[in-house]
N, C-alpha and C positions, 0 to 999 in steps of 0.2 A: 625609431623603435623604442618600446619600453619593455623591460625585462622584469618579471616577478618570480620570486623564489618560492612562493606559496600560493595556493588557490583560495585561501581564506582571507576574508576582510579586504577584498579588492575594492578600489574606488569604483564608483559607478561607471566612469568612462572607460574602464578596463574590462567591463563585462559586455555581454551581448554580441560576441563575435562569432564568426564561422570558424570553428576550431579544427585544424588538421592534427591528427594523432599519429605519433610514432617517435622513434629515436632520432631520425634524420641524421645519422652519421654519414658525413660526406656531402650532404645536400646535393645529390646527384640528379641526373635527368629524370629518374623515376620520381624522386621527391618533388622536383619542379612540376612534373605532370600532376601530382597530387595537389599541390598548392594552386595551380591554375584551375583545376576542377573545383576546388573549394571556393575560389573566388567566383567562378561561373555559376555555382549553385545559389549564392546569395551575394550578388554584386553590390547590394546596398549595405552590407555589413563589413566591418573591418576583418582582415584575415589574421588569425592567430595560430600559433603552434603550441601544442602541449607536448613537452618532451621531458627528459629526466637527466639528472646529474647527481652522481655518476651514472653511466650507462648501467642498466640492470645486470648485464653480464659481468661488469667490473665488480659489482656488489656481491653477486653470488659466487663468482669464481675469481677471487682476488689474486690467486697465484698463477693464473694464466698469463702467457706473454702479452704485452700490450698489443692492442688491435685497433685503436681508434684511428679513423681517417681524419676527423676534425674534433678538436677539443672545444670547450664551451665558447670561447671568444671567437674562434674561427667559424663555428657553426652559426652563431647569431649574425656575424658579419655576412655570411653567405645567404642566410634567410632574408636579411634586409634588402637584398638585391631582387627579391621576388614578391613584392607587395606585402610582406609580413610586417605588421606594425606592433604586434603584441607577441611576446614569447613568455609562456609559463614554464619556467625551467624548474620543475619540482624536484626537491631533494629526495633521492631514492635511498631510503634507510630501512631498518628492520621494521619500524612501525608502518611505513607506507607499504612495504611488501606484504603485509598481512591484511590489507583492505580487500574485502570480498568484491567480486566482480560487480554485483548489483549496487553495492555501496559506492564503488568508484564512479559508476554512471550517475547515481542520484546525488551523492554528496559532493563529488569533485566537479563533474562536468555540468550538472544542472544547477545545484545550489551554490557551489563555489564560483564557477566561471560564468554562470548564466548563459551558457552557449545557446545560440539560436539554431545552429546547424553544425553537424559534425562531418568530417571526411576522413576516410581511412582506406587502407588496402584490404583485399579480401581475406588476408591471413592475419589481420590484426588480432592479437590476443592480449588480455588485460586481467587485472585483479590477481588475487592470491593464487599462486601456482599457475598463473596464466589460465585461470578457470573460465574466463569469459571469451566468447567468440563473436563473430559478426552477426550470426543469426540471433543471439541473445541481445546484442547491442541494438539491433533493428527494433525488436519488441520493446525494450526498455526506453529507447529514445522516443518512439512513437507515443508511448504512454505518458511521457513527461513533456510532450510538445516540442521536442527537438527534431529538426530534420536530419537526415543522414544520407550521404553519398558514399557508396562503396565504389572505389575507383579501381578499374582493372589495371594490372601491372603494365608499366611502360616497357616495351620489348623491342629488340632488334633481331637481326638474323640469327644471333646466338642465343636468344631467349630473353627473359626478363632482366632488365638492368637492376642490379642490387649492390648493396655495400659489400656483401660477401664476394661477389664476382670482381669488384674493383680491388678489393684487398688481394685477391689471388693474382690479378694482373700485376700489381705492384711488387708482390713477392716473387713473381716470375720474371721481373725485369722488363715490363712493357709499360712504362709511364705514359707514352704517347697514346696507347689504347685506353689507359685509365683517364687521360685527359678528355678523350672523346666521350666517355660515359659520364664524367663529372660535369662536363661543360666548361671546364677551366683546368689549368694545370694543378696537380696535387702538390701541396706545400707542407713543409715541416716548419713550425713556428716555435721560436724559443729565444731565450736570452743568450747573448754571446758571452761565453765563459773563457777564463784564462786556461790555456793548455800548456804543453811543454815547450812551446815556441820553436819546435824543431823545424817547422816549415819555413820560418823566416831565415834560418841558417842556410837553407838550400835554395833560396830565391823565390819561394812560393808561400808567403805568409797566409795563414788561414784563420777564419772565424770559426770557433768551435761551438756547436750547439748540441745539447743532450737530446736524445730522442724522447726521453720521458715516457709519457703514456701514448705516444704515437706508435702506430704500426711500424715495424722495421721492414723497409722494402728490401729488394735484392741487394746484397752487399756488393759494392763495386763503385765505379766512377760514372758520374752523370754530367751532362751539360745542363746548367741551371740558370735561373734568374733569381736574384736576391732583391727582395723589397726591404729597404731600410726604414728606420723609424720615421724619417722625414718624408717618406713617400716615394723616394727615388727607386727605380727598378734597374738593377745593374746586372750584366751577364757575368758568368763565372763557371768554374768547374768544381765539382764536389766529390768527396768520397764518403760513403756510408760503410762502416764496418769496424773491425777490431785492430786494424793497422798491424798485421802480423810481422812486417819487416822490422818494426821497432819493439816487438813483443809488448804491445800496449795493454794486454790483459784480455778479459772475456767480455767486457761491456762495449757494445757498439756505440758509435757516436757519429755525428755529421761534422765533417770539416769542409769548409768551402773557401776556395781562393777566388776573390772577386777581381776581375781583370782591371788593370790600370787604376787601382784604388789603394790608398795608403793612409786612410783616416783611422782614428781610434774609435772603435764602436763597442768596446767592452761594456757589458752590462745592458746594452740596448737590445730590444726585441726585434728580431728580423724574421722574415718568412722566406724560405728557400724552396722555390718551385722546381720540381724535377721534370725535365723535358725529354731527354734521350739518355738511355743506358749505353755507355760507351764500352765498358769491359767489366768483367768480374774482378773481385778482389783477389790479389795474389801476393805471395811473399817473394821479395827480391833479395838478391845476394847481399846488398848493402845500400847505404844511403846514396852512393853515386849512381847505382842502377835505378834506384827509386826516383832520383832527381831527373834522370834521362826520360823515364817513362812519364813522369808528370808533365814534362815539356811536351811530349807527344800527345798526352791526353788534353792538355790545354789547347794545343793547336787544333785537335779534332773538335773540341767544344766550340772554339771560335768559329770554325767552319759551319758546324751545325746551327749555331745561333746567328750566323752571318755577321760576325764581328771582326773587323780588321785587326791586324797585329799592330 
């Protein structure tokens, strides 16, 4: 996969693709359906994705709580699993937000990317103030000699699969249902930071990861799998929240105890995949009660993950 941060001055072999359009936050089953439809429309052309960084919502509403399912690196890694060989990750800034819809089609998609075919969902909106819609895109694409496939939403019994729906599932404490709609377990990726090392004193050392721009899922305890920088995937138990027992403040973070593991991974980037929500966050009377509960949680996580003691 090759990643480009601009649509201008692309090399010749990075042009002429079938281009799927959208934010692709999560790269869920609906997105995969769109990518497959793009490939089917022009199997002779490379599959590319045009997306934005930051997400337009982050640009226009910077004070909103973080909501991203996947950040840039995670998103491109997921796209690479589905035939995508080119990603145009356009910087979304004030200047780009002012491009009119017709100029976006002509200057970015046609002249810049040299797209031979486009694929999008029926609700795709683009250009200044989201002024362009699929009906307009159809006419402009035809006039410029670009094909267009408008892909119906991928749906199940509950309706269309969407990033919004998956966010709600995670916030409500249903990571296994989110997994079904993503096609893989949802993970929080970040560098392991030094904490207060209190977990080590009660027999459960933890790797601490800031949530950063990731969505905050339901606060509480999860059975998880941790993928280390060296590629190993190890089982564990994790807490997402504010640690009320030790009065840790108002900022939530992820703390994960990796089973049967005692290596130094400070500073390394890890990905923590959430599998099962075990219980909600609560405040305990003291560290002794907290230690007893963590032991119970760890046992439950081992059973859920089928890991022996």
